[in-house]
N, C-alpha and C positions, 0 to 999 in steps of 0.2 A: 853442636843441633843444629838440623836441616831446617832452614823456613821452608814454608810449606810452598809449592810453586802458584806464581798469580795466573799462570793461565789453567792450571790444575782448577782453582778457587772458581775460578770465571766458570769452568765447564760444570762444577758441581752446580752452582747457582743457576747456568741456564736449564740444567735437566731439573730440577726442584722447581724452576718456574713455570716449565714448561708442563710438567706434571700439574699443578696447581691451574693452569691453564686450560688443560683437558678437561678434568672435573669441572671448572668454572662451565665450559662450551656444553660439556653432556650435561648439567644441569639447566641451564639457560635453553637449550635447544631443546630438550623434552619438556621443560615447563612450558614454553611459548609455545609450543606445537600441540601439548594439550588443551590450553586456554583457547587456542585459535580451532581446533576440532572441535572442541566442546561447544564454544558459540556460534559456529557455524551450524553444528548438526542441531543445536535446540530452535535455531531461527527456522532451519528446512521443514523441522520435525512440526514447529507450530504453524507454518503454512501448509505443509501437508494435512494436519489435522482440519484446518479451516476450509479447506476446498472439498475434503472428502466427508464432514460431518452431515451432510445431507444424506448420503449415499449410508453411513451408519444408521441413522434415524430410518429410512427408508426401509432398509433391509434389517432394522431393530438387532442391530449386531450386540452380543452382550459383551460388557466393559471388559470380561476376563478376556477375550479373544481379540476385541481389540488392544490390549495392554502388552498380548501376547506377539502382535502381529509386530507391535512398533519395538520389541523387544528383538524379534530376528531381522528387522528392516537394517536397527542400529548397526551391524557389524557391515552390510551389503555399504551404507552408507559413509563409513569410515574407509573400506576400500575403494571406494570412488573418489571421496575426496583424499584421501593420503597423499599421492603425488604431489597433487597442487600446493596442498596446505606444507608438504614439505619444505617445495621449492619456495614459499613465502618465509618458513621460519625461517631458511637459511640466509635470505638476505637481510631479514631483519635483524639475526643474533649478530651477522658478518659486519652490517653496517654500524651496529652501535660500537662494535670493537673498534672498527677504522675510525670513528670518528672522535674516540676517545685517543687516537694515535698507540693504542695498545701494539696495534700489528706492527708498526713501523718501527716501534722501539725495541721490537723482538728481531726484526731481521738489520735494523741497526746495530745490534746487540751480537750478532753473530748465528743467530738461528738461522736455519736452512726455509726456503718457501714450503718446499714438500713437507718439512716436519709441521711448520703450523697448519697444514692441510690436514693431516695426521688425524687428529680426532673426528672430523667432518667424514671422512673414508672409512672409519670405524661405525659412525652412528649410520652409514648408508648402507654397509652390509649389515646391521643387524635388522634395518627396517627392510632391508631387499628379503634376508631368508623369512622374515615374520612375515612379510607380506605373500611370499609365494607359498608357505604352509598354508595360510589362511585363503588365498583362491585357489590352491589346489585340494583342497580337502576340509578344510572347518568350516568355510562358505556353503557348501553344498548343500548339506542340511537344511541349514536355515533359509536358503533360497527355495528349498523346496514349500516350506512354510509360508512363506512370502509368497509365491506365485499362486498357490491354493487361496490364499486369503483375496490376494487382487483381482483375480479372475472368478472369484464366486461372488464378492461385494462391492469391489470396483470398478468392474469391467474394465479393466487394465491387461487381463492376459488374452490370449486367442480363444475363441469361443468354436465350438464346432459346428455351430449353426451356420456360420460362414464359412463358404465354398472357396476353396483354397483356387487357383490358378492352374494352367494345364500340368497333369501329374506323368510323370514317366518313371516306371520302376523294369527293373531287370529279374524277370520270375523262372528263369533257366539258364544256361550259357550259351544258350544262341534264340532266347525268347525274351521280348518287349511286348510289356504293357504299357498303353497310352489310356489317359481318361480326361475326358475334358471337364467335367463338375463332379465333385466326391464329398458326399455330406457324411461326416462321421457320426453324427448322433443317428443315423436309420443304417449305418453301414451299406450304402447307395452310391452307386456312381451311374452318371449319365454320358451318353455317347462315349462309345471303348472301341478300341482296338487292340489285339492281340497281333504280335508281329514274329513269324517263327523263318530263322536263316539257316545258312549253311554256309558257313565262311562267313561271306558279304552277299551272297545270293539270297534274295527273299522268295520263299519256298510255301508260306500259307499266312493267308490275312484273314484274319477272323473280325467281324464287325458286329457289335450289336450295340440297343437301344439303352440297354440297363443292366447293370449288372449287380446281382445284391446277394450279398454275405447268408449263408444259410447254419447257423450255429447249432443247429442238433445236428446237422451230418457233416461240420465243419468242411464245408465244400460252397464254391460259387455259384452261381444260377444266373444264366443268359437268357435275357428277353428280347424278340425280336432281333434273331441273328442272321448273320449271311456270313458263310466261309467260300475265299475264293482260294483254291489249290493253283499254282503255277507249273507247268511242264515245259518242258523244252519248245515246243511249237503249238501247245493250246494251253486253256486253264478252264478248271472244272468248277463250276458255282454251288452250292446247296445253302440251303435256308430252313429256317425252323422257327418256331415261338420260343421254344424253351431249352436248354441245355446245361446239362450241368459239368462245370468245368474244376477239376480237382487242379489249383494254383497252389504253388508253392509260396503262397503268399498269407496274412492274416491281415486283420483289419487294423492292430495296430502299427504296421507298417505302413500305412497312412497320415500317421499322426507325422501335421509338421509344425507343432508349435514350436517355435524357435527360443521360446524362453525355457525348454527342457532343458537346453544344455546347459543355464546357470546352476541346476540343481543336480549335476555329475563331479563327482571328483575328477583329476587327472586321468587316472587308469579307466575309470568307467567314461570317459568322455572318448579315450581312445578305442574303445570297444564299440561304442556306439558308432565311431566315425566307420570303422570297418565292417559294420554291418550296413552300415547306409552304404557307402562305397559298394560293397556285392550285390546289393539290391539296385545300384543307378539311380538310388534318390538325388533330385538334385538339389534337396536341401541339405546337403550333406555339408555346403558350402558355409550355413551360418556356425555349424557343429566345429569346424577348421577355424573360422575365424576366431571363434571362443577360445581353441585350443591356444592357437599363436598369442592372443592379446594375454593370457595368463604367464607365459613365458616372458613377453616383452613389459609388463607392465612392473616387474618388479627391477628389471636393470633401467627403466625409466626414473626409478627413486635415485640410483646411484648418479644418471647422467643430472638430472635436474640438480640436486644435491652439489653435484660438482661445479656447475654450471652457475648457479646461485650462488656460492663462495667468491666464485672468477669475477662477476659481478659487482660483488660487493665489497672485493678485501683492499682495493685502494682508498684511501682516504676523500671522501667527497669536497670538493674546494667550494660548492655552494650549497651545503644543506643535503640530508639525504633524499630529498625528494626525487632529484633526478634519478637515482640508483632504481628506487622504489618502482618510478613509472617506470624504468627501462623492465623492472623484474615482471611487472602486469603486463604490461606489452608482450614478452617473453612466454608466460604463462598462456596467454591468451592465444596466440599463436601456438601453441602446442595441442592446445585443446582442437583448435580447429584440424588441425594436423591431423590429430587422432580420431577424430568423428569424420573427417572426410576419410581416411584409410577404412576406417569399418564400414562407410557405407560402400567404397569403391568393392572391396572385399566379396559383401555381402548380396552385392549384385553381380555377380560372378566376374570374378577379376583371374587375370591369366597368370598373373605372378601374386598370390595371397600373401605370401611368406615376407615378399620383400616390401608388399604395399602396406602392410600391419606394423613392418620394423623401421619404416620410412621417417616416422617424426623421431625414433631414437639415433637412427643415421646423423639425420640433419640436425641435431642437438648436438651430437657428440662432433660433427663437425666445428659447432657452433664453440664450445668447451675449448677445441684446439685452438680456434680464432684466440679467444679471449684468454687461454693462457699465456700467447705468446706477447699480446698486447697489456698484458699486467706486468707492472714492475716490479722485478725479486731481490 
């Protein structure tokens, strides 16, 4: 009768231990993640209610509307906090394992380092998929309700009474409209000019003091207008008090509410970007930034989990304080990078895609550095 091979028996034990470890990491990770996320969201909600209770009283907002608002605010907060909470959770769970020498014991017993990291990568891909679906589709409907409430009661959204900066719109293949000040609530603009080109040569410039939308006839009316027509050797000037102008634009084309982007699904965002680009609207940068962020954020979860694991995987010599402090510093650094990138892109960046992905690129490099430094 053959005796069982010791190496096979040892290998089976390792496989069994790793399966138990996978279940343990999954349980600990999601348990810690939900607790951290829940505590932080409750604190933020309480602060939010305290800061806005005066507005609720001022506008006499019904409790039902307030409750509904915080229900639609919840997924927004989850999406906003998830990457950093995931990073903190990874460091906490891994540090606890390393402190009890469990990871060292596995590596000493013949388990490969990449196998120890496997449950973390599985969690990362699960959360990445969930985050992509949440930001790409599910969050859009809730964001519309949230923005509507904030604009109406909390004065947090865009108000149509506030004139935007100088507007530029493409109204035809070779025609561009420039408006110095436009008030959306009365569909009226001031100090406008309409330029018509042939190739790069300016053929005609129409200037007017006021432009107003006539909803009945669906046309624009210019007041106090002057038109200059350019010829090779001279120019002609005509002027008048009122002029009807059938431009291929609608008052909704002047909508520049940056928050509108949050209420669009990814397919709707693509359509809206194409529409704004076709009309030469400068505010397309806000919507492009939103699109890039929605693709960047899910991958940020993978990078942050990998970095958190690599930071905390080795056993600390002087307690866990140093690793937690390092994790906190890295988290603050990531948030600063992300906010800076977003501001740069929305301020008209020459390379918006690169700017938005810069935090992920930098932290991917940090992952490679920590991976080489970690003893395996």
